N, C-alpha and C positions, 0 to 999 in steps of 0.2 A: 708915824706909820699907822697908828690906830685909826686915823681918819680914812686912810686908803683902804684898810681892811674892811671897815664898816661900809664904805661905798661899794666895794666889790661884792661883799656878802649881800647887801640889799638888792643889787641887780640880780644876783642868782636867785634870791628868795622870790622876787617879784615874777621872774620868768620861769624858773625851773622848780619852784616850790621845794627847796631842800629843808632840812631840819632847822627850826628856829633855835638859836643859841642864846641861852639865858646866863647872865653873870660873867664876870671878868675871868673866871677860872675855866670857862668852857674851853675845850681843846683848841678851837680856832683862835681864841684870844691868847692862848699860851703856846701857840704852834711853833714859835721860833725860839724855843728853849735852846740853850747851848748844847753842843754835841756831847759834852761830858755828862749831861743829865739824861741822855737817851739810854734806856735800859739795854742790857745785852740782848735780850730776846727780841726787842723791837729792831735793833740793829741787824740781828741775824735774819729776821723776816724780810727787812728791806733789802739786804744783800741777796737773799734768795730770789726775791721778786725782780730785782734789777738784772740778775743773771738770766732769769727766765725771759723776761720781756726783751732783753737785748738780743736774743736769738732770732727775733722776727726778721721780716724782709725789709731791706732798706735800699734796694737797687735803684729806685727812682728818686731817692732823697735829694741828690745833687740837682737833678732837673727841677724838682719842686722848688728848691731854694732859688734857682735861677729865674723861675717864672713868677715868684712871689712879688707882689707889688709893694711899694714903700709903706703902705698902710697895713701890711700883713695879710692882705687878701689875694685871691686869684681871679683873674678876669673871666675864666671859663666856668665859674661856679655861680649858680643862681641862688644867692643868699636869701632872696625873698620868697622862695618856694616853700610851701607848707605841705607838699605832697606826703601822704601818709605811707606810701609803699616804698618808693625809691627816693628818699629825701635828699635832694642834691647838696644842701649845706654840710652834710656829714662828711663829704669828700674833703672838706677843709681840715677836719680833725684827723681823718685817715692820713692825709699828707703830713701833718705835724707829727703823727705817730711814727711814720717812716723816718722823718728827719730826726726825731728823738732817738730812734734805734741807731741810726747812723752816728749820732753824737756819742752814744754810750757804748757801742760795740768796739772793742779794741782792735778788731780786724778791719774796721771801716776806715777808708782814707779820710773820713771827716771826723774821726774820733777826737772829741773835745775841741772841735773846730769853733773858733770864736764867731765866725760868720754864720755857721749852722745854728749856734745857740741864739744869735741875734734874730735869725729867721723864726725860730721857735717862739721866742719871746714876743716878737711882733705879731705872729699869728695868734697867740693866746690873747694878746691885748685886743686884737680885732674881734675875736670870737666873743669875749666878754662884753664888748661894746655893742656888737651887732644884734645880740638877743634873738638869734634865729630860732624859730619854733615850728614844730611839725604838728599836723592834726592827729598823728599817731602817738599816743602816750608813750609807747615803747622808746621811740627816738628821744623824747624829752627826759625820760626817767631812767633809761638803761643804755640805749645805744650810744649816745655821746659820752656817757660816763665811762663806758668800756675803753674808749680812746683816751679820755682825759686822765684816767688813773694811771695808764701806762706812761703818758707824756710826763706827768708830775713825778712819777717814781724815777724815770730814766734821766730826766734833765733837772729835777727839782733841786738838787744840791747846788746847781750852778745858776738857776733862775733867780730873779729878784724875789725876795721873801713874800711880797704881797701877791705875786702870781701863784705861788704854791698855795697860799691861803685861799685864793679865789678858786683854784681847782678843787680844793677840799670842800668848799661850800656847795659844789655841784653834787657831791656824793651823798647818797641816801642810804639809810639803813632800812630793813624791811618794815613796812607799815609806818614810816615817818610821816608827819603831817604833809598833806598835799601829794602823797604818792599812792600807788596801788596798795589797797588794804588787803591784808592776808594773802600775800603772794605764795604760790606753791611751786614745787618742782624746780625747773630751771630758772624761773623768774625769781624764786626765793634765793637761789644760789647767786644770781647776778646782784641782787641787793646786798646780800651778805658780803660779797666780794668788795662792793663799794665801801661797806662799813669797815672792813679790815684795812683797806688801803687808806681810808680816812684816818683810822687809828694810827697807822704807820706814819703818815704825813704829819700828823699833829702830836705824835708821841703820847697818845692817849690809849693806854693799854686796855681800858674797859671796852672800848670799841672792838679791839682785836679779840678780847675774850668773848664778847657777845657774838661776834661773827663766827668764831670757832664753834661755839655751842649751837648756834643755829644750824650750821652745816652738819655737825655731828648728829644732831637730832634728825635731820632730814635724810641722812644716810641710814635708812632702816627699811625693812620690808613691810609694806603696808598694802592692804587691798583697797586703796583709795586713789583719787585723782592726784597727780603731781608727785608720784612716788614710784619706787621699784616695787613690782608686784611679787607675790609668792612664787610665781613661775619664772621670774627674772625678765619678764617684759617690763616696759615702762609706759606709764600713762600720763598724758597732759591734755588739757583742754577738754575735760569732760570724759574721762576714761577712754581716751583715744590712743591707740597703739602708736608709740613714738620712740622706739629705741634709737632711731636716727634723729636728727634735728635736736629737739629738746632733751631726749634721753642721752644722746651723745654729748651734748653740752654739759648736762648734769654730771656725767661720769668724768669728763675731762676737767671741768672746772673744780669739781670736788677733789680730784687728785692734785690739781694745781694748789688748792688750799692745803692739802695734806703735805705736799712737798715743801711749800713755803713755811709751814709751821713745824716741820720735822726738827727735832733737837731742842725745841723750846717747851715751856710749860703749857703751851696751848696745843701740843701735838695730838693727832688723832690716836685713839686707842686701836689695838690690833683688830678687834672685832669689826670695826668700821672699815678698815682696809680689806678684811675678808669679804664683807658684803659687796664692796666695789669690785673686788676680784671676781666673785661669783656672778655679779651682774654682767661683767664682760664675758667670762668664759662659759657660763651656762645660759646666758641670754643673747646678747648682741652678736657674739661670735657665730652662733648657729644660723644667723640671718645673712651671712656674707658669702659671696662668691667673687673672688678677685677684688676689683675696685667697687663692685656693686654691693650696697646694703639693700636688702629687699625693699622694693618700691612700696610694698604694703606697710612698711614700718617707718616711713618718713613723712606721713601726713601730706600737707599741701606742698611740701618741698618737692614732690614729684613734678611740679610745674616750674621748677627752677633749673637753670642751665647746669648747675653743679650737681644736680640730683643723681646723675649716673655714676658718681665717684664718691659717694658718702662714706664708704668703708675707709677711705684714705684718712679720714679724720680720727680714726681710732688708733693710728700709729703712735701718736703722742701718749695715749693711755697705756698702750703696751710698754712703752719705754719707761714711763713713770712707775708702773707697777713692778716692772723688772728690777728697778733700783730699790724699791721699798719692800719687795717680797722676793728676794733672790732665790728662795727655794722653788719658786714657780717660774723662774726666768726662762727656762726652756719652752714652756707653753706660750709665754708672751712673745718670745722670739719667733716661734713657729707661726703664730698668727700674723705677726708683722711681716714675715717673709711671704706668707700666703697673699696678703693684701698687696704687697709690692711686686708679686709675680716671680719671686725667686725661690719659693718653697713648694709645698704640696699643692695640688690643684684644688683641694677641698679645705675648708676651714674646720670641719669636723666630719665624722662619719656617724650616721644614725638618723633617728626620727624623733621629733618632739612636737607635741601639741601644746601650745601655750593657752591653757584653759582660761586664764584671766583675760585673754585678748582675742579669742575666737580666731586663732591663727596657727597654722601648722607648717613646719618645715621638714624637708626630707632631703638628705644629701648622701651621695655616693661618690666614689672617686671620679666617675665619668659625668656626673651631672648634679645639679641642684634644682629643686622645685619647691613651691610653696602654694598655699591657698589662704586668702584672706576672706573671712566671713563676717557676718554681722548678726547680733542677737539683741535681746532686751538688756543685756548686761553692759554693753559698750556702745559708744559712738563709732560709726564705721569710717567716716571721712570728714574732712572739713574744707571749707572755702572761706578764707578771711582776707580782707584787704585786697580783693581783686585777684587772688591767687587760686589756682586749681578750679577755675570756673566751670570746667567740663567733667569734673570727677565724680559725678553722681553714682555711676555703676561700679566704682572701684571696690567697695566693700562686699560685693555680692558674689564672691567666688573668684576673684582675680587670681589667675594661676600663671606664675612666671616659670619659664623653663630655661635654665642657663647651664652651659658647659664651661664657658670662660668668665662670664660676668658682664660682657659688653653687648649682649644680644639686643638690648633695648636702649642703649645709651644714645641720647639725643633724638629719639623717635617721637617723643610726645607731642611736639607742635604739629606733626603731620598725621598723628593717629586718627583713625576713625573711632571716636569715643563711644559709639554704640557697639563696637566689637572689641571690648576689653577681653584679653585672653582668659578662657575658662568661664566666662559669665554668660548666663542666659538672660537676655534683655529684650525689651521692646524698643523699636527704633523711633523713639520720640524723646525730645529734649526735656529733661527733668531738672528742676532746680535743687541744688544741694542745700537742704535745710540745716538749721543749727543742731537739731537732734534727729538723727536718722536711724534710730534704733528700731528693731523689729519686736514689738511687744509679744511675749508669750511664745516665741518661735523656738523650734527644736534645732539647736546648733551646738556642735561639739566635736570631739575627736577622742580616739583611743590610741594608746601607744605603750609599747613595752621598752622604748628606748632605741630599738632597732627597726621595727616595722610599725605601721599604724594605719588608721583610716579616719577620715573626717567627713562630716555630713552637715547639710544646712537645709532646713525647710524654708525656702524663699517664699515669703508671704507678704507681698506688697499689694497695694490697690491695683497696680498696673499688671502684675504678673504673679503666678504661683508655680512653684516647681519644687521637687525633691532632688537635691544635688548631692552626690557623694564621690569621694576620691579614695582610692585604695593603693597603698604604697608598698613596693617590694624592693628587690635588688636592682634588676635590670630595667624595670618598667613600673609605671603606675597606670591605673585604670580609672576612667571618669564615667560615671553613670548619671543619667537624668531621667526622671519620670514625673508623670502627672503635670506636665507643662500646659498651662492655660493662661489666657489673657482676655479681658473684656474689651480691650482697645482695638481699633481697626488697623493699627500699624503692624508691620512684620515683626515676628518674634524669631530670634536666632540664638544659637549657642556657638560661641567662638572657641575654636581649638587653639589658635594662636594668632597673634599679629606682631611680627618681629621684623627687624632689619633683614633685608635680603642679602644672603651671603652665599654665592655660588648657585648651582642649579637646583631647581625644584623637580623632583623625579616622582612619577606616579606609575606604579606597576611596571617599572623599567623604562618608561618613556620620559625624556626631558620635556618639560612644559614650556610653552611660549609665555612671554611676559604680556599678560592681558587678563581681563575678567573672563572667567570660564566656569562651567559647571561640569564636574566629573561624575558620571553615573556608574554606580556599582564598582567603583575603584576599591581595591583591597588594601593598598598601602601607599603611603606618600613619605618622601624623604627630603629633608632640607637641613643644611648646616649640621649634619651629623645627628639629627633627631628624626626618628621614624615614628609614623602614626599608622596604627592598624585600625581599619574601619570595618564595620559590620557589613555583611552581604546586602546588596540592593540599596546601600546608602548613597545619597547624592551629596557631594562635597562641593561647596561654593568656594572659589578662589579669586583673589585679585592680586596679581603679581606685577610689580612695576613701580613707577614714580608716584609719590603722594606729596602734596604740597600743603603748607599751612604757615602760620607765623607763631612765634613765641607769645605774641600778644593775644592770640586766640585762647590761650590757656592761663596767661599771667599778664594782667594789665600793666605791670611794671616794665614790660619789655617792648621792643620795637615791633612795628607791624610789617617789617620787611619779610618777604616771602622766603621760605626755606623749602628744600626738597630732599627727600630721602627715598631710596629704593626699599620697598616694603613687600612682605608677603602676609596676606590675610587669608585665613581659611575658617569656614564656618558651616554649620548646618542651618538650613532654613526651615523653620517649623510652620511658616505660612501666617495667614491672618486669623486671629481669634482661634488659636488651636485649642483642642480639648484632649487632655490626656496624651499629649505628645511625649516622646522619649528620645534618648540618644545613648550611645555608648561608644567609647574608643579607648585604645591603649596607646600610651606614649612610651617609646623605647629610645632613650637618648644614648649617644655614644655608639653609633652603629653605622654601617655603610649599606649600600644598595643590596649587595649580595646577602648581607646579614639580615636585613629586614625582610627580604624576599623569603629567605629560609624560615625566619621566625614566624611569618604569617601562615606558613603551611601547617604549623602545629603549635599554636601559642600555649605556653604552660599555664596561663590563667584562663579561667572560664567564669562567666557570669552565672551565679546561682539564682538571683532574683533581681528584678528591677521594676517594682510596683509601688503603689502609693503607700503600702504598709511596710515593705522591706526591700532593702537593696543589699546585695551580697556578692562577693567575689571570692573564689578559691584559687590559690596557687598550688598546683599539683606537685611540682618539684620541691617546693619548700615545705609543703604540708601545712600551709597557713590558710585559714578561713577567716574572713572579716565580714561582719554583718551589722547593718544598721536597721534596728527595729524602731519604726515610728509608732508602733503600738505593740502590746503584748502579742507574742506569736510563737510559732514553731517553724523550724527549717531543717531540712535534711541536707547535710553537708557532703557526705559520702554514703556508700552502701552500709558502712558500719558506724557512722557518726551523725548524730542529730542533736539539736539544742532547742530548748523551750525557755522563754523568759516571761516573767509576770509583769514587766513594766517596760516602757520605751527605754532604749539604751543603745550603746554601741559596743560591740564585742569582737575580740580577736581570740581565736583558738589556734595555738601553734603546737603541732604534734612533734614531740620529742621521742627519743628511743623507747622510754618506758614511762612516759608521763605526758600530760597535757598542760601546757602553759596557757592559762586563761586570763585575759586582761579585759576589763570592763570600765565603762564610764557612763555617767548620766549627763544628758544634754539639757535637762530640765530642772536641776537642783538636787539637793540631798535626798537620798532615798535608800531603803533596803531593797536590794535586787536579788531575787531568787533565780538561779540559772540551773536548769536540769540538763545534764549531759547524758545522752544515751550512746554508749559505745559497746559494740559487740554484744548487744542484748542486755547489757548491764547499765543501770541508771545511777548516776552520781549527782548529788545536789551541792551546788556552790552558792553561798550567800555572801554578797558584797554589801557592806554598809558604806555606800558611796557618800563622800563628804559634801558638806554645804559651806556656806559663807565664802571666804576668800579662796577656799580650796574646791569650791563647786565646779565640777567638770574634770577634776584630776582623775587620772586612770589609776586603778588598783589592779595588781596582778597576783594570782595564786597558781600554785603548781599542784596538779592532781596526779598522784602516783597511780600507775596502771600496772596490772599484772603482767609480768614479763612473758 
């Protein structure tokens, strides 16, 4: 058997660059020790992994077995393809995985079926002989391993010993020779997972111990790439917001580790479980509405067909945490119910600015909205491997408005990508560079947990603008000022571009499905979302079918044309504007009668919308929110005014006998002096706004006032 082991190991080393094994006592050489020698902990981990993996899908396993050829291959798979995006050969292992689940699941009609096992064995033999290779390192070093480790765990006790050894030779630990060096975040977890499974397959506890240590060390709060941030956002690929995709995988896979190791000497400590819990409940949960995880938090996966249901992937995390942290089981169950549509319409209530990621979320019972911005601190978006090829404008103020969470599901192939909701853009095709940061720009947000405001100094070679968003209970306000561009193409600000659901009504009139310009319209309603417009505003609309293909935005998909009914609405600032501006109010969860009445006497008013200051006051709530792009002074009411000595974002909330003052810096750490003049009395508030990983975090102080 030693000759067979060496032959299979050499094939894997030559093609897949796994770890070189030195000496006869390496785990692969000792992999077939008797069951009596396997430690209790390793046996428990293997049993945990088997139980977990066996819960996967196996509905097509019998069909795959029936179509498998005598040599272990399938006729419809192109094994010679090296495509880096949608690598066809991986279908081979996907099918073997389903067959292995069918073999191991006690509820399967093929449980411990001899013919199913023979099909798995033949398929593994073909795979090791074929040596399929992708031009994408991920498929070679991670993708195929994710399938192989499951196949080996589920069917390994029944497979020929040499095939289990062969599978183990494919599995790499982080930084092994020939693999990605210094992997981070989700990539690190994937490699550590391989290392753990390799240890289980070979009864080599040191691999398991090393894997557990790697994951435990990675489950920490760090202000760096590939980690959970202090604000519980997640970064991958150059400080890019990624609570979906990589962040979701990091959470789910880390919990999978924790569950598999529970009850053994390698078990996670409680503080690590607490971090993962906070990452879900204080981070990703806030970005969800129904099946939707905010499109600003999923990177290039916005161009994937499953991008509209990314929240679904967190159900497993909810279930794992509920088992391991029963004291929080109600919170996890409530989030799971929300995602699945059987619980509350909101995943949380409140407002949060994720200062590490230039990203704000605001959620009420009737709606969810967010804004994704871009500064010198973070990468705004990415386009890799032919995915998200049109996403240039996504990080420059994308504003999603959702009541259910399905408002944008499947829309992206037909989107007009110059009209990203909330964005002020030039209608010219831009390439998405590897580093799209805005050096030195003023970008940030203020929040007290219930209300908040966000602002971005958009400072690109193609366009400049000051953009701000102000969030309350029933509405939010969007302001833009100082809009200019040196380019000859049209500049526009998009209010929304969403799937068409029902009538579009403007000032009480149902609009026809066509391109049109509405002059001096005061309000518009669509899908339960109202828009209040300033007097004399011209609103441009396109209502009706839009066509495109998934291949237009993701080269891994078909060029077949698809069509959706869409509503676009935008302000046209013309060619080469100078100091153009806009303002509008969004009121979700309202009907035509309600928005008509609301427009007659809006409770919010714009205090300023200039190059130096943008501000809004909500009269009924007694909340004033101000963006100071420079030191300045602003009168809020007849009895209230503020002066600041540095650029900042400020919220003042009037309580019965106090002022609740929140402030943040959008330009780094600084001492901020804020003078409050109320009823002829001046009070000074000093905020020592933090820097480093906490730069941009809001601080709140309460100023008692005379009754």
